[in-house]
N, C-alpha and C positions, 0 to 999 in steps of 0.2 A: 304205313305202314303201322304208326301210332293212332291215328283211326281206325285199322284193320282191328288192332289190338283190344280198344277200347270198345268196338261194337260185339267182339266174341267174348268179351265179359258181360258185357250188355244181355247177351243173350241165354246166360247160364245163372241160374238158382245158385247153386254151391259151386263155388269155386276153393282148388286145393292150390295152394303156393308151396313149393319145396325148393329146396337150396341143395348143396354138395355135403357129404360128408363131412366130420371134422371142419366145423364154421368156423370161421374168423368173423371179425366185425362186418365186414361189407357184405359177408353171405346174410348174416344174421339181418343186420341192419336192413338191407334191401328185401329182406322177405318178410321183417314184422310191418317196416316202414312201408310198402305196398299194401298190406293185410287192412295196417289203420287206412289208407288211402280211401280203398275201395270200401272199408266201412261203413267210413264217417258218410260217403257217396251214396252207396247202395246200402242204406240199415237191411231193406226186406231178403238180403241175400245171405247167405251162408259164406264166408269166407276164412277159410281153416288153414293152417299150419300144417304140414308134415315133417315128420324129421324127428332123431333124436334127440330130446333136448340138451341143451349145453348149461354144466354147472359153472364153468368158469365165466361165462359171457352171459349169465342168467339175465343179467339188468337189460339186455336187449330184448328180450323175448314177453310176448304175453301170454303166459299160462291159459288165459280163457279163452283164447285161439288154437290151443295145440288142440289134433285128433289123431287117435288112431284109426280112424275109420277110412276106408277104402276107396277110392273114388269110382264110381259107378257110370254107365254109360251115357249118362246124359251129363253128368257133370264137366268141367274143364280144369286143367292142371297147369298150372303156369311155375314155370322153375326157373328162377334166379341167378347169375351167379354160377354155372354147371358148366364148365366145356363139355364133359362126355357123360355121357347116359349111365355110362357106368359106376359114377361117381354120383350121383343124384341120392339124395335120403329120401329115399320114397320109391313104391312102386311104380311104375306106367303099366297099368291094362290095356290091352289090345284095344283100338275102337275108339278110346276117348282124345279129344283134341287136346292137343298139347301147344302152349308157346313158349317160347326159349327167349329168355329177356339175359344178355350176357356180353361182357366185353372183352372174351378169349378170343385168338382165333377160333374162326368156326369150322374146325375139322370132323365136328361131328352137328351136321344137324338133324335134330333129333325131334322137332318140333313140326307142327303145320304151319307153323308160324315161327319163324328166326327172325328176330331181331337181334343181331351182333354186328357190334362195333367196337373193335381194341383202340379205337383213337380215344375212349372215355375213360377216364382214371380208374371208374371203379362203376359196381352196377350200380351203386346208390345215385351217382350221378347220372346214370341214363332213368331211374326211377322218378328222378324231377324232372327230366328233362319230356319223361311220357307225361306227368302230370303240368308242367306247365306249356304243352299241346293241346291239353284237353281240360284246361283250368275253368270253363265255364260250365263242366260237367262235373268237376271233382274238386275236392275239400283235403286241404294240407292241415293238419291241426298239428298245435307246440310236441305233440306225443310224437308222431310219424316224422315230423322235421325233425326231430331230434336223433332218431335212429338214422335215418339218411345222413346226418352228418356227421354220423358216429364212422359210417359206412366208409365217406369219403377219405376222411381222417385216417383211419386204418389203414385203407390199401393205397394210400398216396405216403404213408408213414411219416404223418404229420406233414402233408404237402410238400415233401422233398423227394419225389421221383419222377422220371424225365415226363411221365401223363399227366402229371401235373400242370394245369393249362388256364391262361385267363378265363376260359368256360367253365373251370372246377371252381376258383375262387371266385367266381362272380357267383355261382348257384350255391356253395357254402355263405356267402354274404348274405343272399336272399332265404337261405333255411335260417340262417342266424336272427335275420329280420322279424321269422314267425314267431321268435319267442324262446329261440334254443337256447340254453344255458351254456354259450361254451365252455366255459371253464370249467365246468361241473364235467361236461363229456370226455372235455378232453384230456382231465385224468383219470375218467373211469376207463379211457382207451391205452393210456400208456402207463398209469401207475403200477406198481409193482409190489404184490403179498411178499409180506417178511420170508415166506415158502420162496415162490420164486425168485426173488433175490437173493437168495443161496445159489439157484441154478445158472444166474447171469455170474456171480463168482465164480461158479465153475464151469461155464463157458471160457470165461477171460485166461482163468487159468491155466485148463487145457486144450484149448483152440490151436493144432498145431500149423502153423503157416508156412508156406515153402518160399525159397527162394523167388516164384514167379507171382508170390501173391494171394496165391489158394490156400483157404484156412480150409480144415478138417473137423471133424471134432464128430463121436461116437457117443452116444447118449445108452448104454445098454441096460436091461432090466433090473438088474442088479444096483447102477446109478439109480436110478429112479426109485428104488425102494428105499438107499437109503438118504434121499435128499425126499422123501415122503409125498413126491411127486405123481399126479395120472398123467397119462399119456395126450390129454386136451389141455393142458397148463402149460407146455412144454412151447406152444406157438405165441407164447407171448415176449419170449427174447432171440426169436428166429435173426429177427433184424440186426440185434445186438454186436454180431462181427464187423458189421457194415460200418462203424465207428471207428474202427480203428483204421489208421491212416496206412499202413503195410499192407492191407488185406485190398486184395482187387477183387476177387470173387469165394464164394464159401460154402459148403458142401456138411449138410447136417445129416448124419446117419442115424433112426434113432429105433433100437429095437420093439418090437410087439412081442406080447404074451409068445405068439405063435412059433417066434424066431424069425419072421422076415422084418424088414426094416421099411419102413420110411424112410425117402428122402426128401431133402430139400434143397435146392438149388437156387443160391443167389450169385448176382453179378453185380458190380458199380456200373460196367458201360458193355462189356463184351455178350452178346446175346447167348444163354445158355440153354432156352425154349427147346431146338432145334434136337439136341443131347438129349432134355430129358424124351422127348417121344421116342426118339430109338432104343430108350429103355423102357419105353410103353407109355412114358406119363404125358405131360405137357406144361401148358401155363403161359405166362409173358416171358417176353423176350430177357429181363431182366430177373425175376421171379417164376420160377417153374418146381416141378415136382414128379416123385413118382414112385413107387415101391418095386422094393427087391428079393428074391425069395431069399438070398443068405451073402454070408459075406464076401465069398469068391465074385459072387455077379457085384457087388458093392465096390471090390476090389477096381474091375473094369470100369465100371462107370469114373469113378476116381480119377483114374489113367487118362480116362476122354476127356476130362474137365479139365486136367493139367495141359493136356497138348492145346486146349484151346486161347490159355495163356501163355 
């Protein structure tokens, strides 16, 4: 599979790398880590990033690589860290070859090539594995390595998730050996701005935890305005309830301007990905998400969540 991916890349002059909407460090780290890897190896190719630029995680991006162009028939699209075609931040024109690289369950194999392996801790770990398998043809510099390290750090929540393996730690060490400033990147991934620290305080003060250890939090548009936060800043503290000893699982409801709610489902041990799929979403066994149309549907989701615990 890794040889096939490299062969497809070698056959195309224009390569578009996409990731999912509302990107996290793994999505952007994988996207721009792969772009840097390919730019170094193939300076004659145009390797570009699709998707809406992230303000919160701008430090992971390369503005020079971002494009608004639409892929043409002779181009190649690579989508990283995106389980479902509907969540891709970018168009997939009909007839253009697509490579899917992802570590979520492969329920939507939308690529012509689908390298999907849930045993990896992160998509960034997969990108390094792709480099490692083709190291004679590829070059990984410090900038790309730093982005991949950030992706691994973000998706493993500082190497604390069940998906963190000896391979994960070995790859992190190899990235560090390429010159990654581990301390700087770690602070960039984990530090909170003064505004987001107010959200952290709000979360800890307003999280409702029931007798089963399920925490529920709703963030309305009004609350976000009062805190002076954008929607894309909320993700920085989604993992915070997991630090509470009385919390076994938690669910966030984040109201969007159109009245719908983005829902984050998290758990320490009990799988919740099947529940997310039942409500039109998906993700990892312990970290999933979906969208619901209103609070009535949200209450149904909350009840099903409580039944699991």
